[in-house]
N, C-alpha and C positions, 0 to 999 in steps of 0.2 A: 650542434644541437642542444637546446636547452633541457636540463633535467627536470624532473618534478621537484627534486629539492631546492634547484636553483631559484625554479618559478615561485616556490612558497618564501624562499629568503628575500625575493623582490616584494612582496607584499608589503603595504603599510598597514600594520597592526594598530588598532586603536590602543588609549590607555587601559581599556578593559580586558586587552589581551585577544580580541575578536579580529579578524581581517574583514569583516563586515561591520556596516554602521548599526546603529541602535534599531534604526527602522526596519532594517531586515531581519534582525534578530528577534524584534517584536512581532513582525509578520509571521515569522515561522515557527516561533516557540512562545515568547512569553505572553503576548495578547491573541494568540491563536487558540482556540475552543473547540470543543466537541458540540456539534449544533444539533439540536432536537427538531426545530421547526424551521421551514426555508421559505424566503420570498419566491413569487413568481418569477420566472426568467430561466432560459434556456442554459444548458451545459451542453456545449456542442462537441462533435466528433474531433473537431479541429482542436480543440482545447485538450481534449483527453490524448490526442496523439502528440501534441506539443510536451505535455508533461511526460508521457512515458519515453519520448524521445531523449529527455534529460535523465530521468531516474533510472535508465535501464544501465546507466553507466556505473551504479553502485555497486560495491564489491560483495561477491558471493563465494561460496566454496568451489574451487576450481572453475571460476568463471560460469557456473551452471545457471541457467535462466529457466526456473520452474514455474515463475507466476503466470497465471492465465486470468484473463479479464472478461467477463461475461457483462457487458453491456445492457442492462433492462432497460427498455425506452417506451415500449408499446404499453398501453394500459392493460391489455390482457395479458401480458407477459409480467407486469408488475402484480397482477390478482393471483397469478400462477406462484410467484415468489412469496408474496405475502401469507399465502395458506401455508408455507414452511417455517415462517417466523413466530418467535413468542409473541403471547398476544400484545405485550407492551410494544411491540416492534411493527405492528402490520401496519397500521395506520401511518406510521412514518415513510414506509415504503412506497405506499399509495399516494401520499402527498408529497414527496421529495422531487425536485425537478428532474433528477437522474440518480439510479441506483446502479451500482457495480458489484457484481459478485467476484470478490478476488479468490482464487483457487489455486491448487498447486497442480502440477501436471507430473505424475510419477514415470512418464516416459521422457523426462527432459533429456536424459542420456542419448537419444535418437539424433541430437543435435549436435553433439560433441565434437564430431569431426568438423564443423563449422568453427564451434567456440573455442575449442581447444586443439588448434591444428598442429601445435608443437609436441603434442603428446599422442601419438597413433595408438596407445593402449587405454586412452579415457574412457571409452564406452566399456571396455572389459572390466574396468574396475567398479562398475555399477551393475555387475550382473545380477546380484542379490535383490530380489523384488523387496523385501523388508527393508534392507539398508537403503534402497533407493529411494522407497517411500517417505523413510526418515529424513533423509536428505531434502527431498523434494518440499516437504512442510516446513523444515527449519530454514531454507534459503528462500522459499516463498514468504515467509513470514518476515524476514529482513527485507525483502523487497517490497512488502505491504509498507513497512516503517517508510522508506524512501517515498513511495508512492504519495501517502498521506503529507509529506513534507514537501514534496513537488507539486501537490495540488494547492496547497497554502501559496506557494510561490507564484501560481497562477492567479491568485486572488480567489480562489473558492475555498469554501469552508466543507469539513467533512464531518458526517456522523457516523463513525465505525460501531457495528454492531455484531456481537457474537451470539446474542441469543436466538437460536435457529435450530431447525431439525437438519442437520448437514447431509445426512444421509437421504432424507427426503428431497433436498435441492438437488442432490447428485443423481438420483433416480429421475428426477423432474427434467434436468436440463443438460447434464452431462452423461447420459446413457451411450455408451459406444464410444466416449473419448477418454474416459479413465480419469478426467479430472476430479479433484476432491475440494469441494468448498470449505473455505478456511474463515471469511468475513465478509461482511455485507456492508458497503460504503455507500451512504446517501449524500450527495453533492449538490451543491447551491451556495446561495447566499443567506445570512440570517434574516429571519422574518423580522427581527426586532430583539431588545434587550431580554424579553421573555424567553429568547431561543436557547440562552445556555443558563447554566447554573452557575452561583458564585463560586469564584476561585477556590479550589480546595489547596490545603498545604501539600508540598512535595518534601521529600527528605533531603537534606542537605549533602554536599560531597564528603562531609566528615563522618556522616550517619552511613553511607554506603561503601566507604573505600578503606583498604587496608594497605599497609606495606611491608615488605618484607626483605 
């Protein structure tokens, strides 16, 4: 059996230290941008399923999978969602080819018998509702990061938005499920150069790291 360590050691790393080419690095990070306006064109359920089947393997706390996705496709559902968005985000929801509400499920522990079969006490570890909700939020936010990168890998562009009435969205769409909305993602391809703002600076490694 080949271990993960052996597999990594066999990779052909480029002079930049990356195991992927610059074209992939550009697609996922350097050239990828937050998009505000999108061109016409469908984002299919098959695309979303393909992306999720990839990013579900990203690590989370104890293999918990709290991320839930509400795919908002119909015009009537878009209008209901837009009513709970900040004013500057309403038209974006109505105009994007597809919008997804990324949410956290505080009842994620109900699946731990399947997800953590080696630990029969896994569900009991999350008996406290407040602690469970905090874990649901933190792991789901981590999964949203994977999701955005996965959507880019599929050639899609993403416009993540946090300007919303989360409680209103929860009451509108998640009554009975207990899901908690975290972020709204518009998906598609850019309408043109005007779809993105100029690239802003980012902090360097030296600015964000420390050694002990």
